[in-house]
N, C-alpha and C positions, 0 to 999 in steps of 0.2 A: 504494500500500500504506500502511497506517497506520504512524505512528511506532513505532519499536522502543523500548519502555520499559525503562529500566535502573534499577539501584539508586541510592539517594541522589539527588543533583540531576542526574545524567547522564540526560537525556531521550533522547538519540540516540546510536546507535553511532558514526555518522560524520557530520560536517557540513562545510560549505564556507564560509569567510569570504571575502566579496567586498569587497576594498579599492576605494575610489573616490577621494573627496576627503578621505582620512583616512590619509595615508601615514606612519604611525608605529605603534610597538608600544605604548608606554607611554600609559596613560590613554585607551585607545581603547574606547569603550562597546560597540560590536558585538563586537569581538574578545574582550573580557572575558566578555560573556554567552555567546558561542559556546563559549569554553573551558570555562565552567561547565556548559554544556548537553550537551557532546559528549565521548565517550570518545576519539575521534580527530578532529582538525580539520585540514583542508587549507585552503590559502589561494590566492587568485587575484587577479590584476589584469588588466583588459582595456584595451588601447589602443583606445578606442572609435572606430571609423571613422566612425560617425554624427556625431561631433564633429570628429575630426582631418582628415578628407578635405577640408574647406573651408578649412583654415588655411594660412598661408604655409609654405613648406617649411623656412624657417629660423626657426621660432617659438620664442622663448625659453622659453615655458611648457612646451612639449613636452620640451625639453631639461632643464628643471628637474624635471619629473616623472620623466624617465628616470634622471637622476642620483640623485634621491631614492629611486627604486625599487631601485637598486643597493644603497644602504645598508639599505633595508628588508629586501631579500632576504637580505643578509648577517646582519642581526640575527635574522631568523627562523631561519636555519640554525644560528646559535650557540645558539639555544634548543631545537634539535632538530626544527625545522620546515623549511619551504621555501616558495617562491612560484612558482606557475604563472603564466606571463605569456602572454597571447594578443593578437593583433592582428586584430580582427574587429568586427562590429557587436554590441555587448554584449547587446542584447535578443534577438539570435538565437543567442548563444553560451552564455549562462549555463545555461539549462535542459538543453541537450544535454550540456554538460560535467558538470553535477550528476548526470545519469542515468548517464553513462559512469563516473563515480567512485563511483557507488552510494551517494550520501549521502542522508540523510533530511531535511536542512534546510540552507537557505542563510541566511547572516546578513550584514547590511550596515547601515551608518549612513545615516540619512535625508538626502535632498536635496530641497528644496521648489521647485526651479526647474521650471517647467512641462514642459520637455523631459524632465527626469529623472523626474518623476512619471509621465509617459506611458510612458517606458521601463520603469519599475518595475511599472506596472500590467500591461504585456504579459509581463514576466518572471514576475510572480505567477501569471498565468493559465497560462503554459506549465509552471511548476513544479507548480501544483495538478493539472494534467492528468496529471502523472506521480506524484502522491501525495507530493510533496515540499513541505515547509513553507518559508515565507519570512518571516523576522523582521527588522524594522528598528528602529533605536534613534536617540535624539537624541544628537548628538555635535558638531554644528557651531555650536551656540549654547548659551547658558546657559538661556534660556527660548525656547520655540518655540511656534508655532501658537496654541493656546487657553490656554496656561499663564498669560498675563496678559491679563485682560479688565477692562473698566470695570464699575462696579456694576450696570449694566444688561445686562451680558453681551455687550457689543460690543467689537470690537478698537479699540485706541487710534489716534487720528489726530493727536494733538498730542504731540510728543516730551517736553515738560516733564512732562506728566501720566504718560506712560509711564515716564519715568525715575524719578519718585517711586514708582510702583508696583513697578518693578524693584528699587529699593533697599529698599523695604519688605518684599519677599518673599525676597530672596536671603539665604541663610545657609550654614552649613557643609555641609549636605546637598547643595545644588545645586552647590557648588564642590569637593566631595570627589573626588579622583582615583580611577579604577578600578584596582585592584591586579592588572594583567594578569599580571605575571611569577609571581605566586603560583600560577597555574593553568596555566603554560606546558607542563607535562608532557603535556598533551593534544595539543600540536602534532605533526603528522605530516609527514614530508618529502614533497616533491612527487614524483610518479612519475617515474622516470628518462626516460621517453619524452616527458614533457610539459614541454618547454622549460625545461631546468634552469638557464637563465641569462636575464638581462634582455637583450633584443635591442639591438643598436646602433641609433643613429638611422637610419642608412642602410637597415637591414633593415625599418623601418616607413615608409620613404619620406620621411624628413626629413634635414636636414643641420645641421651645427653652426651655432649663432648666435654672438653675441658675449657670451654669458652668462659664460664664464670670464674674459674680458677685463674685464668689469664687476665681477668678484670677488663675485658674488652667491652666498652660501653656500647649499648645498642640504641636503635631508634633515633629520632630527631633530637631528643634531649641529650643522648650520648654524643651525637655528632656535634651539637652546639657546645658541649662541655669541652670536647677535644679542640675545637676551633678556638675557644676562648683561651685555653691553655697555650695553644700554639701562637696566638696573636701576641701574647706577652713576650715571645722570644723570636718572632719572625724576623726581626731586624738582624739577628745573628745567623739566620739560616744559611747564608752563603759561606759562613765560616765553620759551621758545625755539621752540615748535612752529610759529609763524607766519613764521619767517624762513628762507627757502630756502637761504641761504648758510651756515646754522648746522646743526650735527648735532643736531637737535632731535627728529625723529620716531623711532619704534621701528624702522622699516623691516621690520616683521614681517608686512606685508599679504599677501605672496605665500605665506608660511608658514601664515597663517590660511586662505588660500584653498585650499591643498592639504592642510591638516591635518597638516603636519609639526611643528606645535606644538598644544598643547591650549588651547582657549579657556578651559576651566575653570581651568587653571593660571594663565594670564595674568590673568584676572578675579579669581582668588583672591588673588594677590599685590597687585594694584591695590586691591582692596577692603580688604584688611588694612591696607595703608599709608594708605589714605584714612581709615580709622577712627582712625588715629594722628595725623591732621591734616596729612598730606602733600598739599599743594595740587597738585603736579605729578601725583601718582598719581591723585588725584581727578579731574583734568581728563582724564587718559588713560582712566580707567574710563568716563567719559562717552562717549568715542569708541567703546569696546567696546559700550556700551549702545546707541548709535546703530546699530551693526551689527545687534544683535538686533532693534531697532525696524524696520529696513528688511526684515529677514527676515519679521517678522510682517505687515508691510504686504503683501509679496508673497504670503504664504500665504493671506491673506484677500481680496486684490484682485489676482488674477493678470492681470487685464486691463491692468494698468499696463505689462506686458511685451509687450503685443500692439499697441503703437503708440497707446495711448489715454492721455490725461491722467487723473491721479487725480481732478482736479477738472474734470468734463466741460466746463464753460463755457470752459476755456482751449483746447479744440479749435476754438473759433471764430476764434482768432487767424489772421490772414492773414500767413504767413511769406513771405519773398522766394522766388521760384522762377525757373527759367529759366537762361539762359547766364550772366547777370550774377551770380546767386546761386551758380552753380557756380564761377565765377571767385573770388568772395569765399571760398567754402569751401576751395578749393584753396590760396589764400593763407594761410588760417588753419592748415590742415594742415601746410603747408611752413614755417611760421614766417616769413611775409613780409607781416605786417600793418602794419609800420611802428611798432608799439608794442613797445619792447624787452622788457618783462616778459612779455608774451604770447608773443612770438616765442622768447624764451629758454625758456619753459615748454614750448612745442611742440618745440623742439630737444631738450630733456631727455627727453621721452617717446619721441621718434623714436630717439634714440641709446641709451636705456637701458630703455625699457618701464616707467619710473617717472615720476611727476610728483608734486611736493610738494603736500600737501593744500590749502594756501592758494592755490597756483597753479591747481589744478583748478577752484576756485571762480572765480578771475579769468578763466581761459580760457573757462570755460563761460558766464559772464556776458557776455563779449565776443562770443562766437558768437551768443547769443540776442538780446542787448539793444543791442549796437553794430552788428552785421552784420545783425540781423533774420532770422537763419536758424533753421530748425526745430531744436529741441533734440534731436530723434531722430537727426539727422545726426551731431551730436557724440557722442551716446550710442553709436552704432554704431562710430564711429572709436575711441573709448576702449576699447570692447569688443575691438577688434582689436589695439590697441597695448599695453594695460596688462598687466604681468606678474601683478598682483594682481586682475585683473578678476573681480568678483563681481556677478552679475546684479542682485541685490536692491539693493546699495549703489550700483552704477553708475546704475541707473535712478532710484533715490531721490534721489541727489545731482543728477543732471541735471534732474529735475523740480523739485527745490528751487531750482536756479539759474534755471530758467525761470519760476518762480512757479506752476507748474501742479500741483505735487505736494502731498503730505501734509505739513502744517506747513512749507510753503515760505516763502522770504523774500518779502516784499511786492513786488508788481510794480514799484513806484516806487523800490525800492532797487536801484540800478544801480552796479556797481563802476566807478570811474574808474581805468583802467589806469595812468595817470600817478601819481596820488596813492597808489595801492596800491604802486607801485614805490618811490616816495619813502619810504613808511612802512616797508615790509617788506624792502626791499633798499637801504637808504639809501646805502651806499657803492658800490652797483653791482657787488658781488663776484659775485653769481649771474649777472647779465647778462654780465659780462666773460668768465665761464667758458664760457658757451654761445653767445655772439655775439662771437667774437674780433675781428671787424671793427670793433667799437665799443670795444675795450678801452682805447684811448688817449684816449677822450673824457674831459674833466675834469668833476668835480663833478656839478651838477644836469643837465648836458647829456645825460648817458647815459640819463636817464629819458625825455627828449623831444628826440631829436637835431635835429628840425626847428626847434627854438628856438635852437640853437647859432649863434654868429656864424660867418660864412664862413671867417674865419681859423682858428677853433677846429676846424672840420670839416677844413680843409685840413691843419692840423698833425697831426690824428689819422688822416688817410688815409681819412676817411669821405666817400663820394660818394653823396649822397642820390639815390635813383632809379636807382642803379647797384649798388654793392656793399652798399647797405642801402636798403630802400624808403621812400618817403614814406608817411605814414599813409593807409590805404585808405579811412578814414572820419574825419570830424571827430567827436570824442566828444560834444561839446555838442549838435551837430545830431542825432546819432544818438540821444541821450537823449530829445530832444523827439519824434522819430519813434516811439520805443518807447512813450512815454507815450500817444501817439495810437493806436498799434497795440493797446495793451492797453485802450483805452477801450471796445472792443466787449465786453470782459468786464465792465466796470463797468455798461454798459448792460444786459447780460443779467441781472446781479444785481439791478439796480434794477427790471427788469421783473418778476422773480420776487417781489420784495417788494411790488410794487404789484398782484400778482395777474394780470399780463399773460400 
C-alpha cells in the first residue's frame, strides 16, 4: 500500500526504527529522521543469528551489546518508548515484524560491510513487496562512500591526500548533532506481547565472559565516562599514544564500533581543539580520519574483504604453508614466540579483547615479515578476538602491515620487535604485567631474554625453552627472507613498467 501522508513533516502514521551498530539515543541520525517522519515510532533490535551463531559462547562483544541494550531500552522507556528485542536471522525477521506492526516505513543507519549490504538488500526487497519503505542514513562516519573524491572523481588511495580533503571539507554542518530528544514525543512503547525486556545471555545461547572483571564500561553512559576521562588528557595524546604501559589511548574503539558514542561528537571536539592548536587532539583527529578512510576504501573496493590484496601484485607472495606454518601461527596466537613485546601483546588480546595500537602494528609485522605467514590468518584471528573489531579498519591495518594495502608501509620497512620494545616499553612495565614469568629480569634483558647471562636468568627464575620460549625465528635472518619473498612483487612491477 502507498505511504499514508500526514500533515507537516509527518510522512507516516507509524514507523519502525531498527537499531544495529548505533546503540544510543542521542545524536542518532536514523532515529532523528524516523521521529521527524512518523506520528508513532516503534523500535527494534535483533540479535542476528546470521552473525552470532558462529561466535564463541563467551564472546565479550555479545555481552557488551546486551548490557548496552539494557541501558538503551531503559532510556527509550523514560522517553515514552520501548525496545522490541528479537533473536533471529535479521533479514528474515524485519519484514514480517514490520507487517505485523502495521508500519509504513523502516528506518536504520547504514552499514557498508558486504554482509550487511547483502542483508539490507534482501530486507529492502521483502519490505517493498509489502509496500513498506526502507530508509537508511549515514551515522557511523563523518564522511562516507562518495562524499570525498579526488578531482577526477575517484576514491582516494593515499591517506595524506584524503586527510587534506577531509579537513578541507569538514565544518559545523557535518559535525552538528541530531537533536533527537526534541522529537521524542513520537516514540511509542513496545507491544506488551513483544519481548518487553532484553533477554539474558543464556536465553540467546551465550554465557558471561570476563567483561565485568575487565571493568569495560558499556552503553552510552560508559562511552561518555571514557570520553570525559580521555578529554582530560587528550592534549598529551601525541606524546603518550605509542607507549602501552601508559594510559594514552581513548579506549573508545568498542564504543565507536557499536555506536554507543557518536563519531560526530568525538570528531567535533577533536576538530575544535585542533583548530586551537592542541597537538594531542590533532593527532587523535587523524586517527578518526583514518577510520573514515578505511570505510571509504571498503565501500569502493569490497574485494579487499574477500581475501584479495588491495594491490593485486602482492597476491603473488608465497607465504609459508603446511604443518610448520601452523606451528608458527599457533605460537604467535598463544604468545610463545620468544619475543617478549609480541608475546605480551598477544597475552593482552587473549585476556582482554584489546590490544594497544602500536602493538597491533608490531604483532602484525611479526606475523607477516618475521614468520612469513599470510596476513589473512592474522586478520581472521583479530576479527575473532578484538572487542572493537571493525571490518574496514581491521582489514586496512593488516594490509598496511603486510604492505599489500592502500597507502601501506613499504615492504622493506620491517618492525624489529626488540628495538620496538626498547623504545616503547623501555622499563618493561607492559611486558612484566602480561608475562609475569619475566618480571624479575633486570634492565635490557627483559626485551631479549636470550641475551641475558645464565646467572641473571637463574636469579629471575627464567628457564628458556621451559617457562619462556627461545625465539622461534632469528629476526635478522627473517628480515632477509622477507626481502627475498617480496622480490616477486618488485619483479612484477618492473615487468609492468617494461611492458612485459
